[in-house]
PLY file of the C-alpha trace (Angstrom):
ply
format ascii 1.0
element vertex 219
property float x
property float y
property float z
element edge 218
property int vertex1
property int vertex2
end_header
5.15 22.13 -1.66
3.69 20.63 -4.79
4.29 17.68 -7.21
2.82 17.68 -10.64
2.76 15.96 -13.98
1.32 17.23 -17.17
1.79 18.67 -20.65
2.19 22.21 -21.91
-1.05 21.76 -23.89
-3.07 21.58 -20.77
-2.87 25.26 -19.65
-5.34 28.04 -20.41
-5.28 31.83 -20.08
-6.36 32.24 -16.54
-5.39 28.69 -15.52
-2.87 28.39 -12.75
-0.07 26.10 -14.07
2.39 23.82 -12.31
5.10 25.52 -10.17
8.76 25.29 -10.86
8.89 22.29 -8.49
6.62 20.30 -10.93
7.67 17.02 -12.34
6.70 16.73 -16.09
5.66 13.58 -17.82
8.25 12.37 -20.31
5.50 12.35 -23.03
5.08 16.01 -23.92
2.02 15.02 -26.05
0.21 13.72 -22.85
-3.36 15.33 -22.41
-3.30 14.39 -18.70
-2.71 16.90 -16.00
-1.88 15.68 -12.53
-1.00 17.61 -9.44
-0.64 17.17 -5.72
-0.30 20.55 -3.99
-0.67 22.53 -0.79
-2.27 25.32 -2.84
-6.10 25.78 -2.76
-7.58 23.82 -5.64
-10.25 26.50 -6.25
-7.55 28.58 -8.01
-7.54 26.05 -10.87
-9.92 26.41 -13.73
-11.14 22.90 -14.65
-12.75 23.96 -17.86
-9.60 25.53 -19.18
-7.41 22.65 -18.12
-9.84 20.04 -19.49
-11.54 21.77 -22.37
-11.07 21.00 -26.02
-12.72 21.90 -29.30
-13.28 18.17 -29.81
-15.17 17.78 -26.52
-18.86 17.72 -26.13
-18.80 17.10 -22.46
-16.56 17.72 -19.36
-17.57 15.69 -16.34
-16.21 16.75 -12.90
-16.06 15.45 -9.38
-15.10 17.83 -6.51
-14.61 16.35 -2.99
-14.97 18.98 -0.20
-14.49 19.00 3.50
-17.77 18.47 5.45
-18.52 19.81 8.89
-19.52 16.58 10.57
-18.59 12.94 10.96
-20.41 10.35 13.18
-22.07 13.05 15.19
-18.81 15.14 15.73
-18.30 18.64 14.57
-15.32 18.73 12.07
-13.31 21.88 12.12
-10.98 21.05 9.31
-9.05 18.16 7.56
-5.29 17.84 7.07
-3.97 15.71 4.28
-0.43 14.11 3.91
0.92 11.85 1.10
3.74 9.64 0.07
4.11 11.92 -2.93
6.43 9.92 -5.33
4.16 6.85 -5.17
1.06 8.94 -5.32
2.19 10.65 -8.60
3.11 7.23 -10.03
-0.26 5.82 -9.17
-2.13 8.64 -10.53
-0.27 8.35 -13.90
-1.10 4.73 -13.97
-4.76 5.60 -13.27
-4.85 7.90 -16.32
-3.42 5.19 -18.47
-5.93 2.76 -17.19
-8.88 5.23 -17.91
-7.71 5.59 -21.47
-7.45 1.90 -22.06
-10.87 1.06 -20.43
-12.55 3.84 -22.42
-11.31 3.18 -25.85
-13.09 1.91 -28.96
-11.71 -1.10 -31.04
-11.00 -0.40 -34.63
-9.54 -2.60 -37.45
-6.66 -5.02 -36.51
-4.27 -2.67 -38.42
-5.23 0.36 -36.36
-4.89 1.08 -32.58
-8.13 1.53 -30.46
-9.62 4.93 -30.66
-9.57 6.71 -27.35
-12.94 8.15 -26.08
-11.33 10.31 -23.43
-9.89 13.62 -24.55
-8.25 15.20 -21.43
-7.90 14.05 -17.80
-7.24 16.30 -14.92
-6.62 15.13 -11.34
-5.78 17.54 -8.54
-5.39 16.65 -4.80
-4.74 18.98 -1.89
-2.24 18.52 0.87
-2.06 20.25 4.15
-5.04 21.89 6.03
-8.32 22.02 4.14
-11.10 24.05 5.76
-14.67 23.17 5.78
-16.21 23.86 2.31
-12.87 23.75 0.59
-11.96 21.14 -2.14
-9.50 18.35 -1.22
-9.66 16.58 -4.62
-10.79 17.57 -8.13
-11.24 15.37 -11.18
-12.23 16.51 -14.63
-12.40 14.44 -17.79
-13.62 15.56 -21.18
-14.91 13.37 -24.05
-16.85 13.78 -27.30
-19.96 12.34 -25.67
-21.13 12.68 -22.04
-21.38 8.85 -21.26
-17.71 8.15 -21.58
-16.68 11.07 -19.31
-19.30 10.57 -16.63
-18.55 6.88 -16.33
-14.69 7.52 -16.31
-15.06 10.23 -13.67
-16.91 7.96 -11.27
-14.36 5.16 -11.90
-11.52 7.62 -11.30
-12.53 8.81 -7.92
-13.43 5.23 -6.67
-9.97 4.03 -7.90
-8.09 6.98 -6.45
-9.41 6.26 -3.03
-8.38 2.53 -3.39
-4.86 3.08 -4.61
-3.42 6.54 -3.98
-1.28 6.71 -0.67
-2.92 9.86 0.74
-4.09 10.05 4.36
-6.21 12.64 6.17
-6.51 13.78 9.86
-9.83 14.95 11.03
-9.81 17.81 13.55
-12.81 17.93 15.91
-13.81 20.28 18.67
-12.57 17.72 21.21
-9.55 16.25 19.46
-8.31 14.75 16.19
-7.93 11.35 14.47
-6.04 10.06 11.38
-8.32 8.32 8.86
-7.66 5.90 6.09
-10.22 5.26 3.36
-11.82 1.82 3.78
-11.30 1.24 0.08
-7.49 1.71 0.28
-5.57 -1.43 -0.72
-1.80 -1.19 -0.38
-1.33 -4.44 -2.40
-2.52 -2.63 -5.48
0.39 -0.19 -5.34
3.19 -0.37 -7.89
6.58 0.39 -6.29
8.59 3.43 -7.61
11.53 2.75 -5.37
13.27 0.02 -3.26
11.44 1.35 -0.22
7.74 0.32 0.09
5.25 3.09 0.71
4.22 3.68 4.35
1.06 1.85 5.49
0.17 4.79 7.84
0.26 8.60 7.58
3.72 10.05 7.56
5.00 12.07 10.56
5.39 15.17 8.37
4.31 16.09 4.85
6.89 15.28 2.26
9.07 13.20 4.56
10.81 10.28 2.86
11.52 8.48 6.17
9.27 5.72 7.26
6.69 7.18 9.66
5.71 6.11 13.17
2.08 4.80 12.71
-0.54 6.99 14.51
-1.54 5.68 17.98
-5.26 5.51 16.91
-5.88 5.17 13.29
-9.52 4.72 12.13
-11.06 4.04 8.74
-13.49 6.05 6.85
-15.06 6.61 3.41
-15.74 10.05 1.86
0 1
1 2
2 3
3 4
4 5
5 6
6 7
7 8
8 9
9 10
10 11
11 12
12 13
13 14
14 15
15 16
16 17
17 18
18 19
19 20
20 21
21 22
22 23
23 24
24 25
25 26
26 27
27 28
28 29
29 30
30 31
31 32
32 33
33 34
34 35
35 36
36 37
37 38
38 39
39 40
40 41
41 42
42 43
43 44
44 45
45 46
46 47
47 48
48 49
49 50
50 51
51 52
52 53
53 54
54 55
55 56
56 57
57 58
58 59
59 60
60 61
61 62
62 63
63 64
64 65
65 66
66 67
67 68
68 69
69 70
70 71
71 72
72 73
73 74
74 75
75 76
76 77
77 78
78 79
79 80
80 81
81 82
82 83
83 84
84 85
85 86
86 87
87 88
88 89
89 90
90 91
91 92
92 93
93 94
94 95
95 96
96 97
97 98
98 99
99 100
100 101
101 102
102 103
103 104
104 105
105 106
106 107
107 108
108 109
109 110
110 111
111 112
112 113
113 114
114 115
115 116
116 117
117 118
118 119
119 120
120 121
121 122
122 123
123 124
124 125
125 126
126 127
127 128
128 129
129 130
130 131
131 132
132 133
133 134
134 135
135 136
136 137
137 138
138 139
139 140
140 141
141 142
142 143
143 144
144 145
145 146
146 147
147 148
148 149
149 150
150 151
151 152
152 153
153 154
154 155
155 156
156 157
157 158
158 159
159 160
160 161
161 162
162 163
163 164
164 165
165 166
166 167
167 168
168 169
169 170
170 171
171 172
172 173
173 174
174 175
175 176
176 177
177 178
178 179
179 180
180 181
181 182
182 183
183 184
184 185
185 186
186 187
187 188
188 189
189 190
190 191
191 192
192 193
193 194
194 195
195 196
196 197
197 198
198 199
199 200
200 201
201 202
202 203
203 204
204 205
205 206
206 207
207 208
208 209
209 210
210 211
211 212
212 213
213 214
214 215
215 216
216 217
217 218
């Protein structure tokens, strides 16, 4: 299962594009490509998705599954999301990045954007050790803007995006929520508030039963 938002201009020759289940952004001129998917993120070519003849830099962040946590051996991670809210928040994050990294011009002209393309991908389901769970790529004419925006993007993603992970150990498992996560920062996309705990099953719209033992962590 996957949810996506993007523009036709984001694709490249060997780039894997959004599936038929993808949800497109209303603005077809958008240079932002967002996707939440159960497919391996390694199949996506970030340079093809984010590259541009106008870009002098592409800055990336790739979060991967590590094999340990607090002295325990981690076998794998498992991610679940409240997908409608997650997609909405990722779109808002892209808009925020473009506003923050823009250069003022004359009063008669809109600010000039410093960021060219933004790509945000997040994995759902089981993610093995060494595999990517999140990828962010941002292109700009000069490196400073894309480097700063990429760091801001991952920090903000962890604070706002309703995605949870379950860590599987040799002796059991535990749901984790990022310490940075702030549910008060979410913007509602429906009359139903997003769940404050991991859903019972991926893609379920029903309010979940909170895990018996939920811990917090930071990646």
